[in-house]
Structure formats: structure tokens, C-alpha cells
C-alpha positions in Angstrom: 6.3 -12.3 -1.4 3.4 -9.9 -0.9 4.3 -6.3 0.0 3.0 -4.8 3.2 1.5 -1.3 3.0 2.8 1.5 5.2 1.1 1.8 8.6 0.7 5.3 10.2 -0.9 5.6 13.6 -1.5 9.1 15.0 -3.9 11.6 16.6 -6.6 13.9 15.4 -5.2 17.4 16.2 -2.5 18.1 18.7 -3.5 21.4 20.5 -5.6 20.4 23.5 -5.2 22.2 26.9 -6.2 19.1 29.0 -3.3 17.2 27.5 -0.8 19.7 29.0 0.9 18.2 32.0 -0.8 14.9 31.4 0.5 13.8 28.0 2.7 16.8 27.2 5.4 17.3 29.8 4.7 20.0 32.3 6.2 23.3 31.1 6.5 22.2 27.4 5.9 25.4 25.4 2.7 25.2 23.3 4.7 26.0 20.1 6.7 22.7 20.7 3.7 20.4 21.0 3.6 19.4 17.3 7.3 18.6 17.4 6.7 16.5 20.5 3.9 14.6 18.9 5.8 14.1 15.7 8.6 12.3 17.7 6.0 9.8 18.8 3.7 9.4 15.8 4.2 9.2 12.1 1.1 11.3 11.2 -1.5 13.6 12.7 -4.8 15.1 11.4 -5.0 18.8 11.0 -8.2 20.1 12.5 -7.9 23.8 11.7 -8.4 23.3 8.0 -11.9 22.1 8.7 -12.9 25.3 10.4 -11.3 27.9 8.1 -8.8 28.4 5.3 -5.3 28.4 6.6 -2.3 30.3 5.1 0.7 28.9 3.3 2.9 30.1 6.1 1.1 27.8 8.5 1.7 24.7 6.3 5.3 25.7 5.9 5.7 26.0 9.7 4.1 22.6 10.3 6.4 21.0 7.7 9.5 22.6 9.3 8.5 21.4 12.8 8.2 17.7 11.8 10.8 15.2 10.7 11.3 13.7 7.2 8.8 11.0 6.5 6.1 12.5 8.6 2.7 12.9 7.0 -0.3 15.2 7.7 -3.9 14.2 7.0 -5.9 17.4 6.1 -9.5 17.8 7.1 -11.5 19.2 4.3 -13.3 22.5 4.7 -16.7 22.4 6.4 -17.7 25.3 4.2 -17.8 22.7 1.4 -19.3 19.8 3.3 -21.5 21.4 5.9 -22.5 24.8 4.5 -22.5 24.3 0.8 -23.4 20.6 1.2 -21.4 19.9 -2.0 -23.5 22.2 -4.1 -21.6 24.6 -6.4 -18.3 24.0 -4.7 -15.8 24.3 -7.7 -14.5 27.7 -6.5 -14.5 26.9 -2.8 -12.6 23.7 -3.6 -10.1 25.7 -5.7 -9.6 28.1 -2.8 -9.0 25.3 -0.4 -6.4 23.7 -2.7 -4.7 27.2 -3.1 -4.5 27.8 0.6 -1.2 26.1 1.1 -1.7 22.3 1.1 0.8 21.8 -1.7 3.4 23.6 0.4 3.6 20.4 2.5 5.2 18.6 -0.4 5.7 14.9 0.4 4.2 15.5 3.8 0.8 15.9 2.3 -1.3 12.9 3.2 -5.0 12.0 2.6 -7.6 14.7 2.6 -10.5 13.8 4.9 -14.0 15.0 4.0 -16.5 14.5 6.8 -20.2 15.0 6.5 -22.9 16.1 9.0 -25.1 13.4 10.6 -28.2 14.8 8.8 -26.7 14.6 5.3 -28.1 11.6 3.3 -26.6 9.8 0.4 -27.4 11.5 -2.9 -25.7 9.6 -5.7 -25.7 12.5 -8.2 -24.4 15.0 -5.8 -21.6 12.8 -4.5 -20.6 11.6 -8.0 -20.3 15.3 -9.1 -18.1 16.1 -6.0 -15.8 13.1 -6.5 -15.3 14.0 -10.1 -13.9 17.4 -9.0 -11.4 16.0 -6.5 -7.8 16.1 -7.8 -6.1 12.7 -8.0 -2.5 14.0 -8.0 -0.6 17.2 -7.2 -0.6 18.4 -10.8 -4.4 18.2 -10.9 -4.5 19.9 -7.4 -2.2 22.7 -8.7 -4.4 23.2 -11.8 -7.5 23.4 -9.6 -5.8 25.8 -7.1 -5.0 28.2 -10.0 -8.8 28.7 -10.4 -9.1 30.3 -7.0 -11.1 33.6 -6.8 -10.0 37.1 -5.8 -10.7 36.5 -2.1 -7.5 34.5 -2.0 -5.3 37.3 -3.3 -2.1 37.5 -1.4 -2.5 34.2 0.5 -2.1 31.4 -2.1 0.6 28.8 -2.8 0.7 27.8 -6.4 3.7 25.4 -6.6 4.0 21.7 -6.5 7.1 19.6 -5.5 6.9 17.1 -8.3 4.0 14.9 -9.1 2.5 12.7 -6.3 -0.8 11.2 -5.4 -3.6 13.2 -3.6 -5.7 10.8 -1.7 -9.2 11.4 -0.4 -11.3 9.7 2.3 -14.9 10.4 3.3 -16.5 9.9 6.7 -20.3 9.3 6.6 -22.7 9.7 9.5 -26.1 8.6 8.1 -27.5 5.1 7.6 -28.5 5.9 4.0 -24.8 5.5 3.0 -24.9 1.8 4.0 -25.6 0.6 0.5 -23.8 -1.1 -2.4 -24.4 2.0 -4.7 -22.3 4.2 -2.4 -19.5 1.7 -2.1 -19.4 1.2 -5.9 -19.2 5.0 -6.4 -16.3 5.2 -3.9 -14.5 2.4 -5.7 -15.1 4.0 -9.1 -13.3 7.2 -8.0 -10.7 5.6 -5.7 -12.0 7.4 -2.6 -11.6 5.6 0.8 -14.5 5.1 3.1 -13.5 6.0 6.6 -13.7 3.2 9.1 -15.3 5.3 12.0 -15.5 3.6 15.4 -18.2 5.3 17.4 -21.6 4.6 18.9 -23.1 7.5 17.1 -22.9 6.6 13.4 -22.4 3.6 11.1 -19.2 1.5 11.3 -18.5 0.1 7.8 -15.2 -1.5 6.8 -15.7 -1.8 3.0 -12.4 -1.3 1.2 -12.8 1.1 -1.6 -9.3 2.5 -2.4 -5.6 1.6 -2.4 -5.4 2.7 1.2 -7.5 2.4 4.4 -8.4 5.3 6.7 -9.6 4.7 10.3 -10.8 7.2 12.9 -11.3 5.8 16.4 -13.6 8.2 18.2 -14.4 6.0 21.2 -16.5 2.9 20.9 -18.6 3.5 24.0 -18.7 7.2 24.5 -18.1 9.6 21.6 -14.7 11.4 21.9 -14.5 10.3 25.6 -14.1 6.5 26.1 -10.7 4.8 25.8 -9.6 1.5 24.2 -8.5 -1.3 26.5 -5.9 -4.0 25.6 -8.5 -6.3 24.1 -9.9 -3.6 21.9 -6.4 -2.4 20.8 -5.4 -6.0 20.0 -8.6 -6.3 17.8 -7.8 -3.1 15.9 -4.2 -4.2 15.5 -5.4 -7.4 13.8 -7.6 -5.5 11.5 -4.8 -3.1 10.5 -2.4 -6.0 9.8 -5.0 -7.5 7.5 -5.5 -4.3 5.6 -1.8 -3.6 5.3 -1.3 -7.1 3.9 -4.0 -6.4 1.2 -6.6 -8.5 2.9 -9.8 -7.7 4.8 -10.4 -8.4 8.5 -12.4 -11.5 9.2 -14.9 -9.5 11.3 -15.3 -6.7 8.8 -18.8 -5.2 8.7 -19.6 -4.4 5.0 -22.3 -3.1 2.8 -20.9 -4.9 -0.2 -18.9 -7.9 -1.2 -15.2 -7.9 -0.2 -12.5 -7.2 -2.8 -10.0 -9.8 -3.8 -6.7 -9.6 -1.9 -4.3 -7.0 -3.1 -0.8 -8.3 -3.7 0.9 -4.9 -3.1 -0.9 -4.4 0.3 -2.5 -1.2 1.3 -1.3 1.8 3.3 -3.3 2.2 6.5 -3.9 5.5 8.4 -5.3 5.3 11.9 -6.2 8.4 14.0 -7.5 8.5 17.5 -10.1 11.2 18.2 -11.0 10.2 21.7 -9.3 13.3 23.1 -11.7 14.6 25.8 -10.2 12.5 28.7 -6.7 12.4 27.1 -7.0 8.8 26.0 -6.1 9.5 22.4 -2.3 10.0 22.5 -1.8 7.0 24.9 -4.1 4.7 22.9 -2.3 5.8 19.7 1.1 5.0 21.2 -0.2 1.6 22.4 -1.5 0.7 19.0 1.6 1.9 17.2 3.7 -0.3 19.5 1.6 -3.4 18.7 2.1 -2.7 15.0 5.8 -1.7 15.2 4.7 1.6 13.6 6.4 4.1 15.8 8.8 6.7 14.3 12.5 6.7 15.1 12.8 8.9 18.1 14.8 12.0 17.6 17.8 12.2 19.8 17.4 15.8 20.9 14.8 16.6 23.5 11.6 18.5 22.8 
């Protein structure tokens, strides 16, 4: 019997003032919001790592505030993707890895690298970047040890055993809609983010042993919600990916892969946060997929 991959449905970030008193209960302390979300989802994306290097103490605190089996997806540094635009990023990448990611231990999930809308596909540049990315925690630790002096006093250079380090990329320019880019991703085992938005391409090519989805709002970026029909459609797609197949309605830039007997893990994050749709949509999709966490008995 074919194995099903693990399905994790969650939210992109968890600290949003408009959610307070709407999704988060009125009076819930801000410092308890992550714990509250972790009772309802099996994963969240960390947004803060995109904007600046965090400290090991922050990763330790996030790990302590979430239950066993919970996973964080980590957004890669915009200094690497938006400012350096992947040029000469060996040291910045080492600094990023040294900032505390490995302190999450088994709670370290995929690393998301998102690129600006103006950035076009450059095969040589992306191939060089993908070759730098660590594939497991031992490689990540070796890379982290190459950090520069700016990280003095704020590094974490330990790994809890050897585990995979997964990477996913979110593209926002039509030039990536080509077989050459898909082939490059598959060669390096990097996942192409399935990004649902009216603003940039929606591709569903499977390129790794996992699938990573970001639902930003199909009609209005970050603001529109998903109705029952849309959630049912996404649930069917997730079931197909989890079973190692591809959805019947997949929009691809290349030929589909053969079914994978061991299935694929699937990560889905809702980023339509502006009108507080994200957490409710995420709960609804997780329920359709029986992908909710076991509720903790104690209250938040």
C-alpha cells in the first residue's frame, strides 16, 4: 500500500494586531499567541527571519512555546534574495544559518526563499545559489561555522543529530515559467512554491520530495478569502500530492513526474491575513484533510 506524506496546514506569521479579539480571544496576552496558534495548526511560517537575522534565544523560545511534532517554516533573509540578489552570498548565507535555525532541532521545517517580482530567471545565478544550500543539518552546521565577525556573541553552532534541511523557492516573474528552471529545481531537490495569487505565476510542477503551497488570496492579494468550493479544490490537490500523485488540474511548465510510491509531505500556509481570513481558512482546510493537531488540554 502506498504511503501518504505528512500534511501540515498553517499560517504565515502569527503576530497581527487585527487578529486580536477576532481570531485570538479578547484579552489573550500577545506572548501567548504562538502557543494559541500551535494548538490549532501543525506549522507556521516565521516572517521575522525575512526582515533581519534573529537570535538563538528567539528560536529557543519559539521551540519551547510549541508542542512536540510542531514545525516552523523559516523565511530566508531578504538581504540574500532582494538586496544581494544571490550575488556573493556565501557569507550572508553562513550568517543566516548561524543565527539559530539549528536550535529548533526537529522543529526546523523548510526554508522558504522568495524573490522580488522584478527578478528574472538567470540559470547560472540560481544554479550557483542552489549549490550553496545545505541539504542536511550537518551541512548547515558546517556552513554556519563559516560566519563572519559580525555574528560574534549571537550564534548557535550545534545540531541535534542529522536531519534533512529542505528548501523551497517562490518566484514572481514569468521568466521562471520554463522547463529549464523546473529541471534545475529537480536537479537540486528544491521545491517550487505553489503560490495562489492574482499577482504572479501559479505553477504546480513537482520538483522535490515535498510540496510547499502559499495561499495569498486568489482574487485580491493578501486580502480575499477562500470559500467552501475553493477549499474543497485545494483539499483535493493536497490529497493528490500527499499520495505521491499530481492534481488533475495542475498548471505546469514541464511534464509531470511519475507517481511517488512513498507519497510526499505537503506544507500549506495561508497568507491572506489582511481581513483575518488566514487563520479561519487554514482551520477549515486542515479539517477537510484531517490535518489538525491534537488539542492540548490546558487552555491558552
